[in-house]
FIPADO-873276 format. One record per residue (C-alpha): chain; residue in one letter; z, x, y negated. Coordinates in steps of 0.05 Angstrom, whole numbers, plus 5000, padded with zeros to 4 digits. Example, Ala and Ser with C-alpha at 12.3 -4.5 7.8 and 13.67 -1.06 7.14 Angstrom:
REM FIPADO-873276
{cadena = A residuo = a Z = 5156 X = 5246 Y = 5090} .
{cadena = A residuo = s Z = 5143 X = 5273 Y = 5021} .
END
This chain:
REM FIPADO-873276
{cadena = A residuo = m Z = 3984 X = 5790 Y = 2797} .
{cadena = A residuo = f Z = 3973 X = 5836 Y = 2837} .
{cadena = A residuo = k Z = 4049 X = 5835 Y = 2858} .
{cadena = A residuo = k Z = 4044 X = 5770 Y = 2884} .
{cadena = A residuo = t Z = 3980 X = 5794 Y = 2930} .
{cadena = A residuo = i Z = 4021 X = 5849 Y = 2965} .
{cadena = A residuo = l Z = 4077 X = 5803 Y = 2982} .
{cadena = A residuo = l Z = 4040 X = 5752 Y = 3010} .
{cadena = A residuo = f Z = 4004 X = 5808 Y = 3064} .
{cadena = A residuo = l Z = 4078 X = 5820 Y = 3077} .
{cadena = A residuo = i Z = 4090 X = 5762 Y = 3095} .
{cadena = A residuo = a Z = 4027 X = 5741 Y = 3136} .
{cadena = A residuo = a Z = 4031 X = 5810 Y = 3175} .
{cadena = A residuo = l Z = 4106 X = 5788 Y = 3187} .
{cadena = A residuo = a Z = 4085 X = 5729 Y = 3222} .
{cadena = A residuo = g Z = 4039 X = 5759 Y = 3257} .
{cadena = A residuo = c Z = 4087 X = 5807 Y = 3288} .
{cadena = A residuo = s Z = 4129 X = 5755 Y = 3307} .
{cadena = A residuo = s Z = 4075 X = 5695 Y = 3335} .
{cadena = A residuo = s Z = 4053 X = 5765 Y = 3378} .
{cadena = A residuo = k Z = 4112 X = 5775 Y = 3425} .
{cadena = A residuo = p Z = 4117 X = 5755 Y = 3481} .
{cadena = A residuo = a Z = 4168 X = 5700 Y = 3511} .
{cadena = A residuo = i Z = 4235 X = 5724 Y = 3527} .
{cadena = A residuo = a Z = 4265 X = 5674 Y = 3576} .
{cadena = A residuo = t Z = 4350 X = 5659 Y = 3561} .
{cadena = A residuo = t Z = 4367 X = 5618 Y = 3617} .
{cadena = A residuo = k Z = 4424 X = 5629 Y = 3656} .
{cadena = A residuo = k Z = 4404 X = 5632 Y = 3725} .
{cadena = A residuo = q Z = 4452 X = 5575 Y = 3767} .
{cadena = A residuo = a Z = 4506 X = 5614 Y = 3819} .
{cadena = A residuo = s Z = 4472 X = 5598 Y = 3895} .
{cadena = A residuo = v Z = 4522 X = 5533 Y = 3914} .
{cadena = A residuo = q Z = 4516 X = 5549 Y = 3987} .
{cadena = A residuo = k Z = 4519 X = 5484 Y = 4032} .
{cadena = A residuo = p Z = 4584 X = 5483 Y = 4069} .
{cadena = A residuo = r Z = 4555 X = 5497 Y = 4150} .
{cadena = A residuo = t Z = 4548 X = 5438 Y = 4198} .
{cadena = A residuo = a Z = 4563 X = 5450 Y = 4271} .
{cadena = A residuo = s Z = 4500 X = 5423 Y = 4309} .
{cadena = A residuo = t Z = 4540 X = 5419 Y = 4368} .
{cadena = A residuo = k Z = 4489 X = 5397 Y = 4432} .
{cadena = A residuo = k Z = 4539 X = 5323 Y = 4460} .
{cadena = A residuo = g Z = 4557 X = 5359 Y = 4535} .
{cadena = A residuo = t Z = 4550 X = 5312 Y = 4597} .
{cadena = A residuo = y Z = 4609 X = 5274 Y = 4597} .
{cadena = A residuo = s Z = 4653 X = 5287 Y = 4658} .
{cadena = A residuo = k Z = 4707 X = 5244 Y = 4689} .
{cadena = A residuo = p Z = 4782 X = 5277 Y = 4700} .
{cadena = A residuo = i Z = 4793 X = 5312 Y = 4765} .
{cadena = A residuo = g Z = 4844 X = 5262 Y = 4803} .
{cadena = A residuo = k Z = 4854 X = 5240 Y = 4867} .
{cadena = A residuo = y Z = 4799 X = 5173 Y = 4884} .
{cadena = A residuo = p Z = 4807 X = 5124 Y = 4945} .
{cadena = A residuo = t Z = 4752 X = 5134 Y = 4990} .
{cadena = A residuo = t Z = 4761 X = 5055 Y = 5012} .
{cadena = A residuo = n Z = 4757 X = 4986 Y = 4976} .
{cadena = A residuo = n Z = 4831 X = 4996 Y = 4958} .
{cadena = A residuo = t Z = 4831 X = 4917 Y = 4936} .
{cadena = A residuo = t Z = 4893 X = 4882 Y = 4900} .
{cadena = A residuo = e Z = 4916 X = 4820 Y = 4917} .
{cadena = A residuo = v Z = 4994 X = 4783 Y = 4899} .
{cadena = A residuo = i Z = 5032 X = 4756 Y = 4958} .
{cadena = A residuo = q Z = 5075 X = 4694 Y = 4950} .
{cadena = A residuo = s Z = 5140 X = 4698 Y = 4996} .
{cadena = A residuo = t Z = 5205 X = 4686 Y = 4961} .
{cadena = A residuo = s Z = 5192 X = 4732 Y = 4906} .
{cadena = A residuo = k Z = 5115 X = 4737 Y = 4878} .
{cadena = A residuo = t Z = 5093 X = 4812 Y = 4895} .
{cadena = A residuo = v Z = 5027 X = 4847 Y = 4886} .
{cadena = A residuo = v Z = 4993 X = 4893 Y = 4932} .
{cadena = A residuo = t Z = 4934 X = 4939 Y = 4956} .
{cadena = A residuo = s Z = 4902 X = 4944 Y = 5012} .
{cadena = A residuo = d Z = 4929 X = 5005 Y = 5019} .
{cadena = A residuo = l Z = 4997 X = 4994 Y = 5003} .
{cadena = A residuo = i Z = 4992 X = 4947 Y = 5071} .
{cadena = A residuo = n Z = 4953 X = 4988 Y = 5104} .
{cadena = A residuo = n Z = 5010 X = 5036 Y = 5104} .
{cadena = A residuo = y Z = 5059 X = 4984 Y = 5108} .
{cadena = A residuo = v Z = 5033 X = 4976 Y = 5190} .
{cadena = A residuo = l Z = 5036 X = 5037 Y = 5202} .
{cadena = A residuo = q Z = 5103 X = 5046 Y = 5183} .
{cadena = A residuo = f Z = 5124 X = 5000 Y = 5219} .
{cadena = A residuo = k Z = 5076 X = 4985 Y = 5273} .
{cadena = A residuo = d Z = 5120 X = 5009 Y = 5332} .
{cadena = A residuo = i Z = 5179 X = 4984 Y = 5317} .
{cadena = A residuo = a Z = 5128 X = 4913 Y = 5324} .
{cadena = A residuo = m Z = 5101 X = 4950 Y = 5390} .
{cadena = A residuo = a Z = 5170 X = 4957 Y = 5427} .
{cadena = A residuo = n Z = 5193 X = 4875 Y = 5407} .
{cadena = A residuo = m Z = 5137 X = 4866 Y = 5439} .
{cadena = A residuo = q Z = 5148 X = 4896 Y = 5504} .
{cadena = A residuo = k Z = 5227 X = 4862 Y = 5488} .
{cadena = A residuo = y Z = 5227 X = 4804 Y = 5462} .
{cadena = A residuo = g Z = 5153 X = 4774 Y = 5481} .
{cadena = A residuo = i Z = 5138 X = 4762 Y = 5413} .
{cadena = A residuo = p Z = 5058 X = 4792 Y = 5391} .
{cadena = A residuo = a Z = 5066 X = 4862 Y = 5356} .
{cadena = A residuo = s Z = 5004 X = 4823 Y = 5303} .
{cadena = A residuo = i Z = 5049 X = 4762 Y = 5307} .
{cadena = A residuo = i Z = 5107 X = 4803 Y = 5278} .
{cadena = A residuo = l Z = 5070 X = 4854 Y = 5223} .
{cadena = A residuo = a Z = 5035 X = 4800 Y = 5190} .
{cadena = A residuo = q Z = 5101 X = 4758 Y = 5181} .
{cadena = A residuo = g Z = 5135 X = 4830 Y = 5152} .
{cadena = A residuo = i Z = 5082 X = 4847 Y = 5097} .
{cadena = A residuo = l Z = 5071 X = 4761 Y = 5083} .
{cadena = A residuo = e Z = 5151 X = 4762 Y = 5088} .
{cadena = A residuo = s Z = 5167 X = 4814 Y = 5051} .
{cadena = A residuo = g Z = 5103 X = 4830 Y = 5009} .
{cadena = A residuo = a Z = 5102 X = 4897 Y = 5047} .
{cadena = A residuo = g Z = 5161 X = 4921 Y = 5038} .
{cadena = A residuo = k Z = 5163 X = 4902 Y = 4957} .
{cadena = A residuo = g Z = 5176 X = 4845 Y = 4957} .
{cadena = A residuo = d Z = 5253 X = 4831 Y = 4926} .
{cadena = A residuo = l Z = 5282 X = 4819 Y = 4986} .
{cadena = A residuo = a Z = 5261 X = 4878 Y = 5027} .
{cadena = A residuo = l Z = 5274 X = 4915 Y = 4968} .
{cadena = A residuo = e Z = 5351 X = 4889 Y = 4959} .
{cadena = A residuo = a Z = 5370 X = 4872 Y = 5029} .
{cadena = A residuo = n Z = 5326 X = 4904 Y = 5077} .
{cadena = A residuo = n Z = 5307 X = 4826 Y = 5100} .
{cadena = A residuo = h Z = 5216 X = 4837 Y = 5121} .
{cadena = A residuo = f Z = 5217 X = 4767 Y = 5139} .
{cadena = A residuo = g Z = 5263 X = 4723 Y = 5087} .
{cadena = A residuo = i Z = 5315 X = 4695 Y = 5149} .
{cadena = A residuo = k Z = 5364 X = 4658 Y = 5111} .
{cadena = A residuo = c Z = 5447 X = 4673 Y = 5132} .
{cadena = A residuo = h Z = 5444 X = 4601 Y = 5166} .
{cadena = A residuo = k Z = 5521 X = 4591 Y = 5202} .
{cadena = A residuo = d Z = 5522 X = 4636 Y = 5254} .
{cadena = A residuo = w Z = 5524 X = 4686 Y = 5205} .
{cadena = A residuo = l Z = 5584 X = 4732 Y = 5202} .
{cadena = A residuo = g Z = 5531 X = 4796 Y = 5162} .
{cadena = A residuo = e Z = 5523 X = 4823 Y = 5085} .
{cadena = A residuo = s Z = 5480 X = 4774 Y = 5049} .
{cadena = A residuo = v Z = 5451 X = 4768 Y = 4982} .
{cadena = A residuo = r Z = 5430 X = 4698 Y = 4933} .
{cadena = A residuo = h Z = 5367 X = 4700 Y = 4919} .
{cadena = A residuo = d Z = 5315 X = 4634 Y = 4886} .
{cadena = A residuo = d Z = 5284 X = 4608 Y = 4941} .
{cadena = A residuo = d Z = 5275 X = 4526 Y = 4946} .
{cadena = A residuo = s Z = 5335 X = 4525 Y = 4927} .
{cadena = A residuo = a Z = 5374 X = 4570 Y = 4866} .
{cadena = A residuo = q Z = 5421 X = 4623 Y = 4892} .
{cadena = A residuo = e Z = 5408 X = 4610 Y = 4972} .
{cadena = A residuo = c Z = 5446 X = 4658 Y = 5009} .
{cadena = A residuo = f Z = 5399 X = 4714 Y = 5046} .
{cadena = A residuo = r Z = 5409 X = 4763 Y = 5093} .
{cadena = A residuo = k Z = 5426 X = 4833 Y = 5082} .
{cadena = A residuo = y Z = 5412 X = 4898 Y = 5128} .
{cadena = A residuo = t Z = 5437 X = 4957 Y = 5134} .
{cadena = A residuo = e Z = 5365 X = 4984 Y = 5142} .
{cadena = A residuo = a Z = 5294 X = 4955 Y = 5154} .
{cadena = A residuo = s Z = 5295 X = 4968 Y = 5238} .
{cadena = A residuo = e Z = 5352 X = 4915 Y = 5231} .
{cadena = A residuo = s Z = 5314 X = 4860 Y = 5203} .
{cadena = A residuo = y Z = 5252 X = 4875 Y = 5260} .
{cadena = A residuo = r Z = 5309 X = 4860 Y = 5313} .
{cadena = A residuo = d Z = 5347 X = 4803 Y = 5294} .
{cadena = A residuo = h Z = 5269 X = 4773 Y = 5273} .
{cadena = A residuo = a Z = 5264 X = 4773 Y = 5341} .
{cadena = A residuo = l Z = 5318 X = 4760 Y = 5361} .
{cadena = A residuo = f Z = 5324 X = 4688 Y = 5307} .
{cadena = A residuo = l Z = 5256 X = 4672 Y = 5353} .
{cadena = A residuo = v Z = 5284 X = 4689 Y = 5412} .
{cadena = A residuo = g Z = 5352 X = 4654 Y = 5401} .
{cadena = A residuo = k Z = 5340 X = 4581 Y = 5372} .
{cadena = A residuo = n Z = 5307 X = 4526 Y = 5413} .
{cadena = A residuo = r Z = 5270 X = 4500 Y = 5360} .
{cadena = A residuo = y Z = 5213 X = 4571 Y = 5383} .
{cadena = A residuo = a Z = 5220 X = 4551 Y = 5435} .
{cadena = A residuo = t Z = 5154 X = 4538 Y = 5461} .
{cadena = A residuo = l Z = 5125 X = 4593 Y = 5427} .
{cadena = A residuo = f Z = 5144 X = 4641 Y = 5502} .
{cadena = A residuo = t Z = 5109 X = 4590 Y = 5530} .
{cadena = A residuo = y Z = 5043 X = 4611 Y = 5498} .
{cadena = A residuo = q Z = 5004 X = 4671 Y = 5525} .
{cadena = A residuo = k Z = 5031 X = 4739 Y = 5488} .
{cadena = A residuo = d Z = 4976 X = 4760 Y = 5456} .
{cadena = A residuo = d Z = 4946 X = 4695 Y = 5433} .
{cadena = A residuo = y Z = 4967 X = 4721 Y = 5367} .
{cadena = A residuo = k Z = 4923 X = 4645 Y = 5328} .
{cadena = A residuo = a Z = 4963 X = 4606 Y = 5377} .
{cadena = A residuo = w Z = 5035 X = 4635 Y = 5354} .
{cadena = A residuo = a Z = 5010 X = 4633 Y = 5285} .
{cadena = A residuo = k Z = 4991 X = 4564 Y = 5279} .
{cadena = A residuo = g Z = 5053 X = 4549 Y = 5333} .
{cadena = A residuo = l Z = 5107 X = 4580 Y = 5286} .
{cadena = A residuo = r Z = 5091 X = 4531 Y = 5223} .
{cadena = A residuo = a Z = 5099 X = 4466 Y = 5276} .
{cadena = A residuo = a Z = 5163 X = 4503 Y = 5300} .
{cadena = A residuo = g Z = 5187 X = 4488 Y = 5227} .
{cadena = A residuo = y Z = 5188 X = 4575 Y = 5206} .
{cadena = A residuo = a Z = 5160 X = 4549 Y = 5143} .
{cadena = A residuo = t Z = 5139 X = 4503 Y = 5090} .
{cadena = A residuo = d Z = 5075 X = 4531 Y = 5067} .
{cadena = A residuo = p Z = 5008 X = 4488 Y = 5106} .
{cadena = A residuo = n Z = 4974 X = 4556 Y = 5098} .
{cadena = A residuo = y Z = 5021 X = 4592 Y = 5120} .
{cadena = A residuo = p Z = 4983 X = 4605 Y = 5190} .
{cadena = A residuo = d Z = 4916 X = 4617 Y = 5153} .
{cadena = A residuo = k Z = 4953 X = 4669 Y = 5123} .
{cadena = A residuo = l Z = 4984 X = 4704 Y = 5186} .
{cadena = A residuo = i Z = 4913 X = 4700 Y = 5222} .
{cadena = A residuo = s Z = 4874 X = 4719 Y = 5156} .
{cadena = A residuo = y Z = 4931 X = 4781 Y = 5151} .
{cadena = A residuo = i Z = 4916 X = 4797 Y = 5227} .
{cadena = A residuo = e Z = 4843 X = 4796 Y = 5226} .
{cadena = A residuo = r Z = 4829 X = 4836 Y = 5163} .
{cadena = A residuo = y Z = 4895 X = 4886 Y = 5180} .
{cadena = A residuo = n Z = 4852 X = 4900 Y = 5261} .
{cadena = A residuo = l Z = 4936 X = 4873 Y = 5272} .
{cadena = A residuo = h Z = 4906 X = 4855 Y = 5340} .
{cadena = A residuo = q Z = 4908 X = 4925 Y = 5350} .
{cadena = A residuo = y Z = 4973 X = 4929 Y = 5375} .
{cadena = A residuo = d Z = 4982 X = 4870 Y = 5424} .
{cadena = A residuo = c Z = 4925 X = 4904 Y = 5460} .
{cadena = A residuo = q Z = 4957 X = 4970 Y = 5469} .
{cadena = A residuo = v Z = 5015 X = 4942 Y = 5493} .
{cadena = A residuo = t Z = 4978 X = 4894 Y = 5554} .
{cadena = A residuo = g Z = 4939 X = 4956 Y = 5562} .
{cadena = A residuo = k Z = 4868 X = 4908 Y = 5546} .
{cadena = A residuo = t Z = 4809 X = 4939 Y = 5510} .
{cadena = A residuo = y Z = 4814 X = 4912 Y = 5433} .
{cadena = A residuo = t Z = 4744 X = 4912 Y = 5398} .
{cadena = A residuo = a Z = 4756 X = 4907 Y = 5323} .
{cadena = A residuo = i Z = 4743 X = 4851 Y = 5274} .
{cadena = A residuo = n Z = 4750 X = 4882 Y = 5207} .
{cadena = A residuo = k Z = 4705 X = 4949 Y = 5215} .
{cadena = A residuo = g Z = 4736 X = 4983 Y = 5145} .
{cadena = A residuo = a Z = 4806 X = 4979 Y = 5170} .
{cadena = A residuo = p Z = 4829 X = 5033 Y = 5217} .
{cadena = A residuo = v Z = 4834 X = 5031 Y = 5279} .
{cadena = A residuo = r Z = 4875 X = 5070 Y = 5335} .
{cadena = A residuo = n Z = 4843 X = 5082 Y = 5403} .
{cadena = A residuo = s Z = 4897 X = 5046 Y = 5449} .
{cadena = A residuo = s Z = 4889 X = 5101 Y = 5501} .
{cadena = A residuo = s Z = 4920 X = 5153 Y = 5446} .
{cadena = A residuo = n Z = 4967 X = 5105 Y = 5436} .
{cadena = A residuo = p Z = 5035 X = 5137 Y = 5471} .
{cadena = A residuo = a Z = 5051 X = 5066 Y = 5498} .
{cadena = A residuo = s Z = 4995 X = 5051 Y = 5549} .
{cadena = A residuo = n Z = 4986 X = 5124 Y = 5561} .
{cadena = A residuo = s Z = 5024 X = 5135 Y = 5642} .
{cadena = A residuo = n Z = 5014 X = 5197 Y = 5642} .
{cadena = A residuo = d Z = 5037 X = 5225 Y = 5587} .
{cadena = A residuo = p Z = 5093 X = 5269 Y = 5598} .
{cadena = A residuo = s Z = 5134 X = 5247 Y = 5535} .
{cadena = A residuo = l Z = 5149 X = 5177 Y = 5570} .
{cadena = A residuo = y Z = 5199 X = 5142 Y = 5603} .
{cadena = A residuo = e Z = 5162 X = 5077 Y = 5633} .
{cadena = A residuo = v Z = 5246 X = 5034 Y = 5642} .
{cadena = A residuo = q Z = 5272 X = 5023 Y = 5717} .
{cadena = A residuo = k Z = 5316 X = 4969 Y = 5748} .
{cadena = A residuo = g Z = 5389 X = 5005 Y = 5727} .
{cadena = A residuo = d Z = 5367 X = 5056 Y = 5689} .
{cadena = A residuo = t Z = 5418 X = 5051 Y = 5620} .
{cadena = A residuo = l Z = 5395 X = 5094 Y = 5562} .
{cadena = A residuo = y Z = 5452 X = 5147 Y = 5573} .
{cadena = A residuo = s Z = 5424 X = 5156 Y = 5644} .
{cadena = A residuo = i Z = 5364 X = 5159 Y = 5607} .
{cadena = A residuo = s Z = 5397 X = 5209 Y = 5562} .
{cadena = A residuo = k Z = 5415 X = 5246 Y = 5633} .
{cadena = A residuo = k Z = 5352 X = 5248 Y = 5662} .
{cadena = A residuo = f Z = 5320 X = 5285 Y = 5615} .
{cadena = A residuo = n Z = 5382 X = 5325 Y = 5579} .
{cadena = A residuo = v Z = 5376 X = 5293 Y = 5502} .
{cadena = A residuo = l Z = 5436 X = 5249 Y = 5458} .
{cadena = A residuo = v Z = 5424 X = 5171 Y = 5470} .
{cadena = A residuo = d Z = 5442 X = 5170 Y = 5395} .
{cadena = A residuo = d Z = 5375 X = 5219 Y = 5399} .
{cadena = A residuo = l Z = 5332 X = 5165 Y = 5444} .
{cadena = A residuo = k Z = 5358 X = 5104 Y = 5389} .
{cadena = A residuo = r Z = 5327 X = 5140 Y = 5328} .
{cadena = A residuo = k Z = 5252 X = 5158 Y = 5379} .
{cadena = A residuo = n Z = 5255 X = 5090 Y = 5386} .
{cadena = A residuo = n Z = 5273 X = 5046 Y = 5324} .
{cadena = A residuo = l Z = 5325 X = 5019 Y = 5379} .
{cadena = A residuo = s Z = 5393 X = 4995 Y = 5341} .
{cadena = A residuo = d Z = 5426 X = 4976 Y = 5401} .
{cadena = A residuo = n Z = 5427 X = 5000 Y = 5483} .
{cadena = A residuo = a Z = 5403 X = 4940 Y = 5519} .
{cadena = A residuo = l Z = 5328 X = 4958 Y = 5551} .
{cadena = A residuo = s Z = 5282 X = 4930 Y = 5594} .
{cadena = A residuo = v Z = 5238 X = 4930 Y = 5650} .
{cadena = A residuo = g Z = 5177 X = 4972 Y = 5636} .
{cadena = A residuo = q Z = 5190 X = 4992 Y = 5563} .
{cadena = A residuo = k Z = 5164 X = 5046 Y = 5559} .
{cadena = A residuo = l Z = 5214 X = 5102 Y = 5506} .
{cadena = A residuo = k Z = 5200 X = 5175 Y = 5482} .
{cadena = A residuo = v Z = 5245 X = 5220 Y = 5512} .
{cadena = A residuo = k Z = 5211 X = 5286 Y = 5480} .
END
């Protein structure tokens, strides 16, 4: 009995010690997982790439002549600047308005980018006809593979255009109009059969007025020009050498003058005179202004 009492006492003592012992946390500390860093970049302001942007309204249009050509207003302006001097020289020599020459060049050649202009330097869509002895190209127009004239340089096409109008009887009525009456000339060309398009005169007049081509008529005639389209470039006629008789670099052709006599007078080669003035032959007219320096 005594042994049982001692045994119970020991069991009670051990149980008391076990219950009073503080609990020890045995959970394993988890390794901290670092979330991936996300770049918190602030959305910046978008800026366009630096480049050349037109300062004017560079509109696009389609010119339908002997080929379909897409052009811009800048391209047409550059075409005018390239050929205006030839057009004015032809106006002086042959009596055809420079504005009409340039407008026809724009329309017939697609501002120099049409197939015939690129392939044959043909800026006016002139076909071979029976009297043509020069080179030619074949091109689809009113009929398949028609014969068109081919030129070495664009200036030859401009000269041939003038000779074509001067030399054909059906265009004789045109030369009864005022030299700078571009509206009468535009309508007269259609009436004489230059083009079959009933809107041909309106197209020419539209180019003349949109691109201020009449200013070049005025530079030849000496009249004052008032711009129709304020947005298109206009040159002051007084700044044009062809209208300034006091310009020492110009010489006005007198009766009896030849390119040879003028070349001797100003100590310049005949070929240089022709190049400076876009002349394709030696023909001169009284009153014509030539660049001699």
